[in-house]
N, C-alpha and C positions, 0 to 999 in steps of 0.2 A: 448499366452502371449502378453500383451500389452507392449507398449514402455514407459519407464520411463527415463526421462532425467533431469538433473539439469544444467541450463544454467551457463556458465562461463563468467568471465569478458572479455570484448573486449578491446584489447590493444589500438586500434585506439581511442576508446572512452576515455580512460585514458588520451591520449595525447591531444585530442581536448578539454577536459574539465578541463585541469590542472588549469587554472586560476580561475575557478568557484568552484573548489573543495578544496580550502584552508580549513584547519581545522576549522570547525564551529560546534564543539560538543555542545550538549545541557547540560546546567547545571542541578543540581539535583532538582532545583525548578520547572523545566519544566517537567510535567508528562501528562499522558492521561486525567487527570482531567481537563486540559485546554491546548489544542494544539494551541490556537489562536496565529496567527503570520504567518510569511512567512518561507517556507521550500523549499530548492533547492535540487533536486535529486543529490546525490553524485555518479557519474557514475563510478568512480574508485573503490568504495567500493561496489556498487550494481552489481548484475549479469546482463548480457546482456539480454535485453528484446526482441530481434528480433524473436527468435523462438516462444515465447509465443504469441506475437502479430500476427505472421503468423498463429498460431493455432486458434486464435480468428478471423481470416478472414480479417486482415488488409493487404492492398496491399504493394508491395515492395517499391514504391516511398514514400509512407507515412512512412513506417518503417525506410527508410533511412533518411528522414527528422527528424524523432524523434531521431534517433541515433546521429544526429549532433546538436540537439537543447539543450538549457538549459531549463529544466522543473522546474517550480516553483509552489508550492501549497500555495494558499492564504487561510488560515484557520480561520473560525469563529466558536467558540464552546460556547454553551449556554444551559441553562435549560429553558424549556417553562413553561407556566402557569399551566400545568398539571404535572410538575416536571419530565418531560421526557427529557433526554439529546439529544442534536442535535450537529452534526458536519457538517458544511457547508464548502465545499472546491471548490474553483474556481481554476482550473489548467490552467496555461498559459505556452507558449513555445516561444522561440526565433525562428527566421527564417521564420516568416509569418505563422506559423501553427496556426490554429484555436483551441482555448482552449476547455476544457470540464469542467463540473461541477459535483460534488458529494455532494448531500444533504442527509445526513444519519440521520435517526431517530432511536435512540438506544433503541427500544422496541421490536425487533425481529419480527416485522410484515413485511411481504413481500409487497413491493411497486414497481410499474413499472415506469421506466423512459426510455427515448430514447435520444441518442445523435448521432452526425454525425460520430463518430469514432467507437463506439462499438455496435451501433444499439439499439434494444429494449431489456431491461434487467429487470428481476424481482429480486430485491435485498432486503436483510434484514440484520440488524446490531444490535449489542448488546455489552455491557460490559460483559466480561466473565473471568473465570479462565481457566487455561490450561486444567484442568480436564473436564470442560464443553465443551471446544473446541474439546477434544478428543472424547467425547460422540457423537458429530456430525460428525467428520471426524478424525478417528484414524490414522493420518499420523504423524510420529515422526518428520518430517521436520517442521511442524507447531509449535511444542512444544520445539524445541531445541534452545539453545543459548540466552535465555532471562535473564534479570535482574529480580530477584524475591524477593527482599527485601521489607520490609513493607513500605519503602519510595516511592515505586512504586504504592501503593494503590491509586486507582483513581475512581473506580465505586462506586455506592451507597452502595454496600455491600463489599467494599474493593477489588474489582476485579482489576487486574493489566494489563488487555488486552482488546482490542476490536476485535470482530470477525465480518466479513462482508462476506456474501455469496450471489453470483449472478448467475443467470441462463439466458442464451440466447438460447431460444428454437429454434429460426429460424436458428441460426448457429450451434447449437448442442453442446455448451460448457458450463461448469460451472467453477466458480472461487471462491475459499475459501481463505480468507485472515485472518491472525492474526496480530495485531499491538501490539507494545510495545516498550520498550527501551532495548538496548543491548550494551555491551562493545565490541568495535572493535578497535584493536591496542591500547588498553589502554584508549580509549575515549568513552564517552557515546553518543549514537545516537538513534534518532527515526527511527524505522525499521519496515518494513512490510515483512512478509513471505507469499508467495502466491503459491497455488497449483491450476493449471488449467488443466481440464480434457475435452477431446473430444473423444468419443468412447473409445477405449482402450489406447489411448495415454495420458500420464500424464507428465506435465512439472512443474518444481518447481524453483522459483526464490526468491532471497532476494533483497529487495529495501531499500536503506539507504539514509537518508536525512540530510542535513546541516541546522541547525537552524540559521535564519537570523534576528530573533527578531521580535518585533511587529512594524507595520508601524506607 
């Protein structure tokens, strides 16, 4: 039997990020149709990322620095001349950590990119329904806890979620993400649910982001 774990919140993270985790819920006008703007990871609502990063081959010192840092996503979302949606994300962190970039083309075509943190990854992304996500990876964790009203319709066919799947062949792990919006403590947040697998080990985390508005 493999190991399956769901990461839990880190109390120290909650205390260290108290000032940056003031309630910044997203209004109903903000959907996956246009995530453009700045988003700060809410560490008190997100699960602890340490075990997942370790599984992905990230060293202890880097993981410790990430746990202490404020992580911000700078998002630009647009549709290109071929009517294909793009979500470009530059991720920055406090404490002198070098950032990373996620440039996602939502056409479900695998593309390879490489960065200093995660190495070489073949990744593909798309707008999807939860049913489509289940056809690819039938893990209930990816499908639970979402807002599913028509006001969440965002994709070209009314899809309410984004799915992103990445493979790091060198380090032997895969990561399947489903994005959407969820109600947490009575407030609406942009959320990612992530399942990372390496061999027989499976880790699952929820990431929650505060909306900071557009620059």
